C-alpha positions in Angstrom: -0.1 0.0 0.0 0.9 3.7 -0.3 0.1 6.9 1.2 -0.8 9.9 -0.9 -0.8 13.2 0.9 -2.2 16.6 0.2 -0.8 19.6 1.1 -2.1 23.0 1.4 -5.7 22.4 1.5 -7.0 24.7 4.1 -6.6 28.6 3.6 -5.8 29.3 7.1 -3.0 26.6 7.2 -1.6 28.2 3.9 -1.5 31.6 5.9 0.2 30.5 8.7 3.2 28.9 6.8 3.1 31.8 4.5 2.7 29.3 1.4 1.3 30.3 -2.0 -2.2 29.0 -2.7 -2.4 26.2 -5.1 -4.4 26.1 -8.1 -4.3 22.5 -8.1 -3.7 20.0 -5.0 -0.1 19.7 -3.9 0.6 16.1 -3.6 3.4 14.0 -2.0 3.7 10.4 -1.0 4.7 8.4 2.1 5.8 5.0 2.0 4.1 2.2 4.0 7.0 2.2 6.9 5.6 5.7 7.5 2.1 4.3 8.8 2.1 3.9 12.7 -1.0 1.9 13.8 -2.8 0.8 17.0 -2.1 3.6 18.9 1.7 2.8 19.0 4.0 5.6 20.5 6.0 7.8 18.1 9.6 7.8 18.8 10.8 11.5 18.1 13.8 10.9 16.1 17.5 12.6 16.6 17.6 14.2 13.1 14.9 16.9 13.7 14.6 19.2 16.5 11.1 20.8 15.1 8.6 18.1 14.1 5.0 19.4 13.7 1.9 17.8 14.1 -0.7 17.9 11.3 -3.9 16.3 12.0 -5.8 15.3 8.8 -8.8 13.1 7.6 -8.0 10.1 5.8 -9.7 8.2 3.1 -9.2 4.3 2.9 -9.3 3.2 -0.7 -11.5 0.2 -1.4 -10.8 -1.0 -4.9 -8.6 -0.4 -8.0 -9.1 2.8 -10.2 -7.3 5.1 -12.2 -8.5 8.2 -14.1 -11.5 8.5 -11.8 -14.0 11.1 -12.7 -15.3 13.1 -9.7 -18.9 11.8 -9.9 -17.7 8.3 -9.2 -15.0 9.0 -6.7 -17.2 8.0 -4.0 -17.2 4.5 -5.0 -13.4 4.2 -4.2 -13.5 4.7 -0.6 -15.6 2.9 1.8 -14.1 4.2 5.2 -12.9 7.5 6.6 -10.3 7.9 9.3 -7.8 10.1 11.0 -4.2 10.7 11.4 -1.2 12.8 11.6 1.3 14.0 9.2 4.3 14.6 11.2 6.6 17.0 9.5 10.2 17.7 10.1 9.8 21.4 10.1 13.7 22.0 10.1 14.6 19.7 7.3 11.7 20.7 5.0 13.0 24.3 5.0 16.4 23.5 4.4 15.2 21.3 1.3 12.8 24.2 0.2 15.6 26.8 0.6 17.9 24.5 -2.0 14.8 23.8 -4.1 15.2 20.2 -3.3 12.5 17.5 -2.9 11.5 17.2 0.9 10.6 13.7 1.2 12.9 13.2 4.2 10.9 15.7 6.1 7.5 14.1 5.6 7.9 10.4 4.6 10.4 9.1 7.6 9.6 6.2 9.6 6.3 6.5 11.8 5.3 9.8 10.4 2.0 8.6 9.5 0.2 7.6 12.8 -3.5 6.3 11.8 -6.3 5.6 14.1 -9.6 3.7 13.6 -11.6 4.2 10.7 -15.6 4.8 10.5 -17.8 3.3 7.6 -18.9 6.1 4.9 -22.5 5.2 6.1 -21.9 7.0 9.3 -21.3 10.3 7.5 -24.4 12.3 6.1 -22.3 14.9 4.2 -18.7 14.8 3.3 -18.8 18.2 3.1 -19.4 19.0 6.5 -17.3 16.6 8.6 -15.9 18.1 11.9 -12.4 16.9 13.3 -9.9 17.9 15.9 -6.5 17.3 17.7 -5.9 17.5 21.4 -2.5 17.4 22.9 -2.2 17.0 26.6 -6.0 17.7 26.8 -6.0 20.8 25.2 -7.6 21.4 21.8 -4.9 22.3 19.1 -6.3 21.9 15.7 -9.8 22.1 14.8 -11.2 21.8 11.2 -14.2 21.1 9.1 -14.3 19.5 5.4 -16.1 22.5 4.3 -13.1 24.8 4.5 -11.0 22.4 2.1 -9.9 24.0 -1.1 -10.3 20.6 -2.8 -13.0 18.2 -1.6 -12.7 14.4 -1.5 -14.0 13.9 -4.9 -11.6 16.4 -6.6 -8.6 15.0 -4.8 -9.4 11.2 -6.0 -10.0 12.6 -9.6 -6.8 14.6 -9.6 -4.3 12.2 -7.9 -5.7 9.1 -9.7 -4.5 10.5 -13.0 -1.0 10.1 -12.0 -1.3 7.2 -9.6 -3.4 3.8 -9.8 -5.2 3.9 -6.5 -5.4 0.1 -5.2 -7.3 -1.3 -2.2 -5.7 -0.5 0.9 -4.0 2.9 -0.2 -4.6 5.9 2.3 -5.2 9.5 1.3 -4.3 12.2 3.8 -6.6 14.9 3.0 -4.8 18.0 4.2 -4.7 19.9 7.7 -6.2 22.9 8.9 -4.6 25.5 10.9 -2.8 25.4 14.3 0.1 23.2 13.4 2.9 23.2 15.9 5.7 21.6 17.4 5.4 18.2 19.3 7.6 17.4 22.4 8.5 14.0 24.3 6.1 13.1 26.9 3.1 14.7 24.8 -0.2 12.9 24.3 -2.0 13.1 21.2 -5.8 12.5 20.8 -7.7 12.9 17.4 -11.2 13.0 16.8 -13.9 13.0 14.2 -16.7 14.6 15.5 -17.0 13.6 19.0 -15.3 10.0 18.5 -11.8 9.7 19.7 -10.2 7.4 17.0 -6.3 8.0 17.7 -4.7 8.1 21.0 -1.0 7.9 21.5 2.2 9.2 23.0 5.4 10.9 22.0 8.6 9.3 23.3 
């Protein structure tokens, strides 16, 4: 399986990082070794001193497809979950400054913790899903899909032009404002609506 991730998909997050607003989805990949399951702890690597949390809704692909049209996109995922896109912001900035790819800042081991998934039948409207991240009991990020620049269907249509989607692939759909540094000892809890689906510690 592979992880396809979307950057710069919430206006306020784009502003807080002083990035340019994209006209098309910004796409990057993470390998399967980035995925962290079952609320396992995340061990802070030594190569970065500024790893940021980015909470995101995650789509789980349920069948193979490519060149998928928007009107059929809903047929290609049957579960929605929540995850964290950990980003080594210091490494990312070094790479950006040199005009280099920044996979090492996004795709390192354990950089994609994922929680439980909910069947799509539990969601009345994909364009109105609330989610949030608490750290040490305090809300740090809060988002709603109505604030996305590119909705689920647009994302699937776009990425499936370039990458064949396969059963079990995960699509991280972008993070809202409020990203920030994590520290050893932090406890991260992520929710869709009022359901806690992810709960782990930084070690």
